[in-house]
C-alpha positions as CSV (number, residue, x, y, z in Angstrom):
1,M,-3.8,-9.1,5.0
2,T,-6.4,-7.3,7.1
3,D,-6.3,-4.1,6.0
4,K,-4.6,-2.6,8.7
5,E,-1.8,-4.2,8.1
6,L,-2.4,-4.1,4.0
7,N,-2.2,-0.1,5.4
8,L,1.2,-0.6,7.5
9,R,3.2,-2.3,4.7
10,A,1.8,0.2,2.1
11,G,2.7,3.2,4.3
12,L,6.4,0.7,5.0
13,A,7.2,1.1,1.4
14,A,6.2,4.5,0.5
15,F,7.6,6.1,3.0
16,S,10.8,4.2,5.3
17,D,13.7,5.2,5.3
18,V,16.5,2.8,5.1
19,D,16.5,3.1,8.1
20,R,13.9,2.8,8.9
21,V,11.8,5.6,10.2
22,V,9.2,7.0,9.3
23,A,7.0,9.8,8.0
24,V,4.3,9.9,8.7
25,N,1.3,8.4,10.7
26,L,1.7,5.0,9.3
27,D,-1.0,4.1,12.0
28,Q,-3.8,7.2,10.5
29,F,-2.2,6.5,7.8
30,D,-4.8,5.5,5.8
31,P,-5.1,4.7,1.9
32,L,-8.0,1.6,0.9
33,N,-10.1,4.5,2.3
34,S,-8.7,8.0,2.5
35,R,-8.4,9.3,-1.3
36,D,-5.9,12.3,0.2
37,D,-3.7,9.4,1.5
38,L,-3.7,6.8,-1.8
39,I,-2.9,10.0,-3.2
40,K,0.6,10.6,-1.3
41,L,1.1,6.3,-2.1
42,L,0.7,6.8,-5.8
43,V,2.8,10.0,-6.0
44,E,5.5,7.6,-3.1
45,T,6.3,5.0,-4.8
46,G,5.3,5.8,-8.5
47,I,2.3,3.4,-9.1
48,S,0.3,3.7,-12.3
49,Y,-2.6,1.9,-12.9
50,T,-4.0,0.2,-16.3
51,R,-7.5,-1.2,-17.3
52,P,-6.3,-5.1,-18.9
53,R,-9.9,-6.3,-18.9
54,E,-13.8,-4.3,-19.1
55,G,-14.1,-4.4,-15.7
56,D,-11.6,-4.9,-13.7
57,L,-8.0,-2.6,-12.8
58,A,-4.0,-3.1,-12.6
59,A,-1.8,-1.5,-10.1
60,E,1.8,-1.0,-11.7
61,D,5.5,-1.0,-11.4
62,S,7.9,-1.4,-14.2
63,N,8.4,-4.9,-12.7
64,S,4.8,-5.8,-11.6
65,S,1.2,-6.0,-11.1
66,V,-1.4,-6.6,-9.3
67,E,-5.7,-6.5,-10.7
68,V,-8.2,-6.3,-9.1
69,T,-12.3,-6.4,-10.2
70,V,-13.8,-3.7,-9.9
71,K,-17.1,-4.3,-8.0
72,N,-20.6,-2.2,-7.9
73,G,-18.8,0.8,-10.3
74,D,-16.2,1.2,-7.3
75,V,-13.5,2.3,-9.4
76,V,-11.7,3.9,-6.5
77,S,-11.8,1.5,-3.7
78,A,-10.1,-1.0,-7.0
79,A,-7.9,0.9,-7.6
80,A,-7.0,2.2,-3.3
81,R,-7.3,-1.9,-3.2
82,A,-4.6,-2.1,-5.8
83,A,-2.1,0.4,-4.6
84,C,-2.4,-1.1,-1.6
85,E,-1.5,-4.4,-2.7
86,L,1.6,-4.2,-4.7
87,A,2.9,-1.7,-2.4
88,A,2.7,-4.3,0.3
89,S,4.2,-6.9,-1.7
90,W,7.6,-4.8,-1.7
91,I,7.8,-5.7,1.9
92,E,9.0,-8.5,3.2
93,D,8.0,-9.7,7.2
94,D,11.0,-9.1,8.8
95,D,10.8,-5.5,7.7
96,V,7.2,-5.2,9.5
97,K,9.4,-6.8,12.7
98,A,11.5,-4.4,12.4
99,W,9.7,-1.8,12.5
100,K,8.0,-2.5,15.0
101,I,10.5,-3.3,17.4
102,T,12.4,-0.1,16.3
103,T,9.2,2.6,16.9
104,G,9.2,-0.4,20.2
105,R,5.9,-2.3,18.7
106,F,6.3,-6.1,18.4
107,S,5.4,-7.5,20.8
108,R,5.8,-11.4,21.5
């Protein structure tokens, strides 16, 4: 999955309602690279973190977790990656397709 797709799915998980209405601009939502967007993602989803082992970080919700390895001491990037992967895992391919159709972004 590309970073763009990961950001999109994380944004859908955090901000879409049952009608796939999203209150933020998902084209600009980039929690992988923006600390402000990462904080928004964490607040909206309730994702938290643990350190399961030295050098690893896990993003968690009440049902699942995603573990990543901290590279070059960059804990924030590892945290962003883990949170985005966890949030993205909540979104099905059909959800993305339906959002793209709803917003006129779907092309064959």
